[in-house]
DRENKOLZA-771810 format. One record per residue (C-alpha): residue in one letter; z, x, y. Coordinates in steps of 0.25 Angstrom, whole numbers, m for minus. Last residue first. Example, Ala and Ser with C-alpha at 12.3 -4.5 7.8 and 13.67 -1.06 7.14 Angstrom:
% residues 2
pt residu: S | c3: 29 | c1: 55 | c2: m4
pt residu: A | c3: 31 | c1: 49 | c2: m18
END
This chain:
% residues 261
pt residu: L | c3: 314 | c1: 852 | c2: 488
pt residu: Q | c3: 312 | c1: 848 | c2: 473
pt residu: L | c3: 323 | c1: 846 | c2: 463
pt residu: T | c3: 321 | c1: 842 | c2: 448
pt residu: Y | c3: 333 | c1: 837 | c2: 442
pt residu: E | c3: 341 | c1: 839 | c2: 429
pt residu: G | c3: 356 | c1: 834 | c2: 428
pt residu: Y | c3: 368 | c1: 839 | c2: 421
pt residu: R | c3: 378 | c1: 835 | c2: 410
pt residu: A | c3: 387 | c1: 844 | c2: 402
pt residu: V | c3: 392 | c1: 848 | c2: 388
pt residu: Q | c3: 385 | c1: 838 | c2: 379
pt residu: E | c3: 386 | c1: 841 | c2: 364
pt residu: F | c3: 376 | c1: 848 | c2: 355
pt residu: G | c3: 378 | c1: 849 | c2: 340
pt residu: V | c3: 365 | c1: 846 | c2: 333
pt residu: K | c3: 367 | c1: 831 | c2: 332
pt residu: E | c3: 371 | c1: 831 | c2: 347
pt residu: Y | c3: 358 | c1: 838 | c2: 351
pt residu: C | c3: 349 | c1: 827 | c2: 344
pt residu: A | c3: 358 | c1: 816 | c2: 350
pt residu: I | c3: 356 | c1: 822 | c2: 364
pt residu: A | c3: 341 | c1: 822 | c2: 361
pt residu: A | c3: 340 | c1: 808 | c2: 357
pt residu: A | c3: 349 | c1: 803 | c2: 368
pt residu: N | c3: 341 | c1: 809 | c2: 379
pt residu: D | c3: 348 | c1: 803 | c2: 391
pt residu: A | c3: 357 | c1: 815 | c2: 395
pt residu: K | c3: 345 | c1: 824 | c2: 395
pt residu: V | c3: 347 | c1: 836 | c2: 387
pt residu: N | c3: 351 | c1: 851 | c2: 390
pt residu: L | c3: 354 | c1: 861 | c2: 379
pt residu: G | c3: 365 | c1: 870 | c2: 374
pt residu: I | c3: 367 | c1: 881 | c2: 364
pt residu: R | c3: 379 | c1: 891 | c2: 366
pt residu: E | c3: 382 | c1: 902 | c2: 356
pt residu: V | c3: 368 | c1: 907 | c2: 353
pt residu: G | c3: 369 | c1: 918 | c2: 342
pt residu: A | c3: 356 | c1: 918 | c2: 336
pt residu: R | c3: 361 | c1: 909 | c2: 325
pt residu: T | c3: 366 | c1: 899 | c2: 335
pt residu: L | c3: 352 | c1: 899 | c2: 341
pt residu: E | c3: 345 | c1: 896 | c2: 327
pt residu: L | c3: 355 | c1: 885 | c2: 324
pt residu: C | c3: 353 | c1: 879 | c2: 338
pt residu: L | c3: 338 | c1: 879 | c2: 336
pt residu: Q | c3: 339 | c1: 873 | c2: 322
pt residu: A | c3: 348 | c1: 862 | c2: 327
pt residu: V | c3: 338 | c1: 859 | c2: 339
pt residu: L | c3: 327 | c1: 859 | c2: 329
pt residu: K | c3: 333 | c1: 849 | c2: 320
pt residu: T | c3: 337 | c1: 840 | c2: 331
pt residu: G | c3: 323 | c1: 840 | c2: 337
pt residu: L | c3: 317 | c1: 836 | c2: 323
pt residu: G | c3: 326 | c1: 825 | c2: 321
pt residu: R | c3: 315 | c1: 815 | c2: 316
pt residu: G | c3: 315 | c1: 806 | c2: 328
pt residu: R | c3: 304 | c1: 813 | c2: 336
pt residu: F | c3: 291 | c1: 818 | c2: 329
pt residu: D | c3: 280 | c1: 810 | c2: 336
pt residu: P | c3: 287 | c1: 813 | c2: 350
pt residu: H | c3: 287 | c1: 828 | c2: 348
pt residu: T | c3: 301 | c1: 834 | c2: 347
pt residu: T | c3: 308 | c1: 841 | c2: 359
pt residu: I | c3: 318 | c1: 852 | c2: 362
pt residu: N | c3: 314 | c1: 860 | c2: 374
pt residu: G | c3: 328 | c1: 865 | c2: 376
pt residu: L | c3: 340 | c1: 872 | c2: 370
pt residu: A | c3: 349 | c1: 880 | c2: 378
pt residu: A | c3: 354 | c1: 893 | c2: 371
pt residu: V | c3: 365 | c1: 903 | c2: 373
pt residu: R | c3: 370 | c1: 916 | c2: 367
pt residu: Y | c3: 370 | c1: 924 | c2: 380
pt residu: R | c3: 362 | c1: 936 | c2: 375
pt residu: E | c3: 354 | c1: 927 | c2: 365
pt residu: S | c3: 350 | c1: 918 | c2: 376
pt residu: Y | c3: 342 | c1: 905 | c2: 375
pt residu: V | c3: 338 | c1: 895 | c2: 385
pt residu: H | c3: 328 | c1: 884 | c2: 385
pt residu: V | c3: 328 | c1: 884 | c2: 370
pt residu: G | c3: 320 | c1: 877 | c2: 359
pt residu: A | c3: 318 | c1: 865 | c2: 351
pt residu: V | c3: 304 | c1: 860 | c2: 346
pt residu: S | c3: 298 | c1: 848 | c2: 339
pt residu: V | c3: 284 | c1: 844 | c2: 335
pt residu: L | c3: 276 | c1: 857 | c2: 334
pt residu: K | c3: 263 | c1: 854 | c2: 327
pt residu: S | c3: 258 | c1: 863 | c2: 316
pt residu: G | c3: 263 | c1: 854 | c2: 305
pt residu: D | c3: 274 | c1: 846 | c2: 311
pt residu: R | c3: 282 | c1: 857 | c2: 318
pt residu: L | c3: 296 | c1: 859 | c2: 321
pt residu: G | c3: 300 | c1: 869 | c2: 332
pt residu: Y | c3: 310 | c1: 879 | c2: 336
pt residu: Y | c3: 312 | c1: 887 | c2: 349
pt residu: F | c3: 323 | c1: 898 | c2: 349
pt residu: G | c3: 315 | c1: 911 | c2: 347
pt residu: T | c3: 318 | c1: 915 | c2: 362
pt residu: E | c3: 303 | c1: 917 | c2: 364
pt residu: L | c3: 300 | c1: 902 | c2: 364
pt residu: M | c3: 307 | c1: 902 | c2: 377
pt residu: R | c3: 295 | c1: 909 | c2: 383
pt residu: P | c3: 288 | c1: 895 | c2: 383
pt residu: V | c3: 297 | c1: 889 | c2: 393
pt residu: F | c3: 299 | c1: 874 | c2: 390
pt residu: W | c3: 306 | c1: 866 | c2: 400
pt residu: N | c3: 300 | c1: 852 | c2: 396
pt residu: V | c3: 294 | c1: 840 | c2: 402
pt residu: P | c3: 283 | c1: 838 | c2: 392
pt residu: Y | c3: 293 | c1: 836 | c2: 380
pt residu: S | c3: 286 | c1: 829 | c2: 368
pt residu: A | c3: 271 | c1: 831 | c2: 369
pt residu: R | c3: 270 | c1: 842 | c2: 379
pt residu: F | c3: 282 | c1: 849 | c2: 373
pt residu: L | c3: 275 | c1: 849 | c2: 359
pt residu: T | c3: 263 | c1: 855 | c2: 365
pt residu: Q | c3: 271 | c1: 866 | c2: 372
pt residu: V | c3: 278 | c1: 869 | c2: 360
pt residu: D | c3: 265 | c1: 871 | c2: 352
pt residu: E | c3: 260 | c1: 879 | c2: 363
pt residu: V | c3: 272 | c1: 888 | c2: 363
pt residu: D | c3: 272 | c1: 891 | c2: 348
pt residu: M | c3: 267 | c1: 906 | c2: 350
pt residu: S | c3: 279 | c1: 908 | c2: 358
pt residu: A | c3: 289 | c1: 905 | c2: 347
pt residu: L | c3: 294 | c1: 893 | c2: 339
pt residu: K | c3: 304 | c1: 894 | c2: 328
pt residu: V | c3: 301 | c1: 884 | c2: 317
pt residu: A | c3: 308 | c1: 872 | c2: 313
pt residu: A | c3: 307 | c1: 867 | c2: 299
pt residu: S | c3: 322 | c1: 862 | c2: 299
pt residu: P | c3: 334 | c1: 868 | c2: 294
pt residu: E | c3: 344 | c1: 857 | c2: 290
pt residu: F | c3: 354 | c1: 853 | c2: 301
pt residu: K | c3: 368 | c1: 852 | c2: 298
pt residu: A | c3: 371 | c1: 866 | c2: 302
pt residu: L | c3: 368 | c1: 863 | c2: 316
pt residu: R | c3: 380 | c1: 853 | c2: 317
pt residu: S | c3: 390 | c1: 865 | c2: 316
pt residu: T | c3: 385 | c1: 870 | c2: 330
pt residu: N | c3: 393 | c1: 859 | c2: 337
pt residu: Q | c3: 394 | c1: 862 | c2: 352
pt residu: L | c3: 379 | c1: 864 | c2: 355
pt residu: G | c3: 379 | c1: 861 | c2: 370
pt residu: M | c3: 373 | c1: 850 | c2: 378
pt residu: K | c3: 370 | c1: 849 | c2: 393
pt residu: L | c3: 366 | c1: 835 | c2: 396
pt residu: H | c3: 356 | c1: 830 | c2: 406
pt residu: I | c3: 356 | c1: 820 | c2: 417
pt residu: G | c3: 343 | c1: 815 | c2: 422
pt residu: H | c3: 330 | c1: 821 | c2: 428
pt residu: A | c3: 334 | c1: 819 | c2: 443
pt residu: Q | c3: 324 | c1: 822 | c2: 454
pt residu: V | c3: 330 | c1: 829 | c2: 466
pt residu: R | c3: 322 | c1: 831 | c2: 479
pt residu: Y | c3: 329 | c1: 843 | c2: 485
pt residu: V | c3: 335 | c1: 846 | c2: 498
pt residu: D | c3: 346 | c1: 836 | c2: 501
pt residu: T | c3: 347 | c1: 832 | c2: 486
pt residu: F | c3: 350 | c1: 846 | c2: 481
pt residu: A | c3: 365 | c1: 847 | c2: 481
pt residu: A | c3: 366 | c1: 833 | c2: 477
pt residu: V | c3: 362 | c1: 837 | c2: 463
pt residu: V | c3: 376 | c1: 844 | c2: 461
pt residu: E | c3: 383 | c1: 833 | c2: 454
pt residu: P | c3: 372 | c1: 831 | c2: 444
pt residu: S | c3: 374 | c1: 845 | c2: 438
pt residu: L | c3: 361 | c1: 851 | c2: 439
pt residu: H | c3: 349 | c1: 856 | c2: 430
pt residu: G | c3: 339 | c1: 857 | c2: 441
pt residu: Y | c3: 324 | c1: 858 | c2: 441
pt residu: F | c3: 318 | c1: 865 | c2: 453
pt residu: R | c3: 309 | c1: 863 | c2: 465
pt residu: K | c3: 311 | c1: 871 | c2: 479
pt residu: P | c3: 319 | c1: 881 | c2: 472
pt residu: L | c3: 333 | c1: 884 | c2: 475
pt residu: W | c3: 337 | c1: 895 | c2: 486
pt residu: P | c3: 339 | c1: 886 | c2: 498
pt residu: L | c3: 347 | c1: 875 | c2: 490
pt residu: L | c3: 357 | c1: 886 | c2: 484
pt residu: A | c3: 368 | c1: 882 | c2: 494
pt residu: V | c3: 367 | c1: 867 | c2: 490
pt residu: L | c3: 367 | c1: 871 | c2: 475
pt residu: L | c3: 380 | c1: 879 | c2: 477
pt residu: D | c3: 387 | c1: 868 | c2: 484
pt residu: H | c3: 384 | c1: 858 | c2: 473
pt residu: M | c3: 389 | c1: 868 | c2: 463
pt residu: S | c3: 402 | c1: 869 | c2: 470
pt residu: G | c3: 403 | c1: 854 | c2: 469
pt residu: V | c3: 403 | c1: 854 | c2: 454
pt residu: P | c3: 417 | c1: 860 | c2: 453
pt residu: E | c3: 415 | c1: 863 | c2: 442
pt residu: A | c3: 403 | c1: 869 | c2: 436
pt residu: A | c3: 389 | c1: 864 | c2: 440
pt residu: N | c3: 377 | c1: 866 | c2: 432
pt residu: A | c3: 366 | c1: 870 | c2: 442
pt residu: L | c3: 354 | c1: 875 | c2: 434
pt residu: V | c3: 341 | c1: 876 | c2: 443
pt residu: I | c3: 328 | c1: 876 | c2: 436
pt residu: P | c3: 315 | c1: 881 | c2: 442
pt residu: M | c3: 302 | c1: 874 | c2: 438
pt residu: S | c3: 292 | c1: 879 | c2: 428
pt residu: L | c3: 302 | c1: 887 | c2: 422
pt residu: D | c3: 308 | c1: 901 | c2: 423
pt residu: T | c3: 315 | c1: 899 | c2: 436
pt residu: Y | c3: 330 | c1: 896 | c2: 433
pt residu: L | c3: 339 | c1: 894 | c2: 445
pt residu: L | c3: 354 | c1: 894 | c2: 440
pt residu: V | c3: 366 | c1: 889 | c2: 448
pt residu: L | c3: 380 | c1: 893 | c2: 445
pt residu: Q | c3: 393 | c1: 888 | c2: 450
pt residu: R | c3: 407 | c1: 895 | c2: 450
pt residu: I | c3: 403 | c1: 909 | c2: 448
pt residu: R | c3: 414 | c1: 919 | c2: 449
pt residu: G | c3: 417 | c1: 930 | c2: 460
pt residu: D | c3: 428 | c1: 922 | c2: 466
pt residu: A | c3: 419 | c1: 910 | c2: 469
pt residu: Q | c3: 404 | c1: 910 | c2: 466
pt residu: L | c3: 393 | c1: 899 | c2: 467
pt residu: A | c3: 381 | c1: 904 | c2: 459
pt residu: Y | c3: 366 | c1: 905 | c2: 460
pt residu: W | c3: 358 | c1: 911 | c2: 448
pt residu: T | c3: 343 | c1: 914 | c2: 448
pt residu: T | c3: 336 | c1: 914 | c2: 434
pt residu: H | c3: 322 | c1: 917 | c2: 429
pt residu: P | c3: 325 | c1: 932 | c2: 426
pt residu: W | c3: 337 | c1: 928 | c2: 418
pt residu: F | c3: 330 | c1: 919 | c2: 407
pt residu: F | c3: 327 | c1: 929 | c2: 396
pt residu: D | c3: 337 | c1: 939 | c2: 401
pt residu: D | c3: 348 | c1: 929 | c2: 397
pt residu: L | c3: 356 | c1: 923 | c2: 409
pt residu: D | c3: 348 | c1: 911 | c2: 407
pt residu: G | c3: 356 | c1: 907 | c2: 395
pt residu: I | c3: 369 | c1: 907 | c2: 402
pt residu: E | c3: 363 | c1: 898 | c2: 413
pt residu: Y | c3: 357 | c1: 889 | c2: 403
pt residu: L | c3: 370 | c1: 887 | c2: 396
pt residu: H | c3: 378 | c1: 884 | c2: 408
pt residu: L | c3: 384 | c1: 870 | c2: 404
pt residu: F | c3: 385 | c1: 875 | c2: 390
pt residu: P | c3: 391 | c1: 888 | c2: 394
pt residu: N | c3: 402 | c1: 882 | c2: 403
pt residu: R | c3: 411 | c1: 894 | c2: 407
pt residu: R | c3: 399 | c1: 903 | c2: 401
pt residu: A | c3: 391 | c1: 900 | c2: 414
pt residu: F | c3: 400 | c1: 907 | c2: 423
pt residu: A | c3: 402 | c1: 920 | c2: 415
pt residu: E | c3: 387 | c1: 920 | c2: 412
pt residu: I | c3: 383 | c1: 919 | c2: 427
pt residu: E | c3: 393 | c1: 931 | c2: 430
pt residu: D | c3: 388 | c1: 939 | c2: 419
pt residu: K | c3: 373 | c1: 937 | c2: 422
pt residu: S | c3: 376 | c1: 942 | c2: 436
pt residu: H | c3: 365 | c1: 939 | c2: 446
pt residu: V | c3: 371 | c1: 927 | c2: 454
pt residu: C | c3: 365 | c1: 922 | c2: 467
pt residu: V | c3: 378 | c1: 918 | c2: 475
pt residu: I | c3: 385 | c1: 907 | c2: 482
pt residu: D | c3: 399 | c1: 911 | c2: 486
pt residu: M | c3: 412 | c1: 903 | c2: 485
END
């Protein structure tokens, strides 16, 4: 097997499409909107990718995605080989079985097991009445950031994602009280990963988040998106219940970690 830096979008997509919900972020990051901020490493055999690692750098902290395919041991070997080329500090989305690849070199802080969920039952979307949600744009960035400071201070919001047209919010008067958006969206690759979903603490328990997620998913499917997924912490029962109402189902488990040399 060979360890390579991959530059072919077609090769990456062919591998990721074998398990599209597991690799939804990777597929979306092939889009020109994200591609300049990516570096791709792979374990290859017989000219085909067997394991894939993505380094994404357009955030306050670089992110490494290492969602292992079977056999998982080969992902461990790939990560050990990549240690000299990875950042001194990064945030990892890692299959838990491969974390040991880092422990001799990095201090590893665990942030819990998370679920990858995929929208499997789109028929449920039609059961939701249209809400008073409004599409958010770049001009709304201050309102979005004010809401995040109150209800979701540790977030991965990138203001330029408002340019996708797939951020929706609910207001109480002029105050933004609930928001749902995307971490990844690609018209070309027909995928989206939802994210930065939150409701102000004073307005929780009213189903606002569920309505927003349903509307966002409807708009994405109308725009031709075929695969919609999201990540959620495994112990966040309220959020998981919200997503299941809309039609999401669990497809994989992974861990989130901060790693520092």
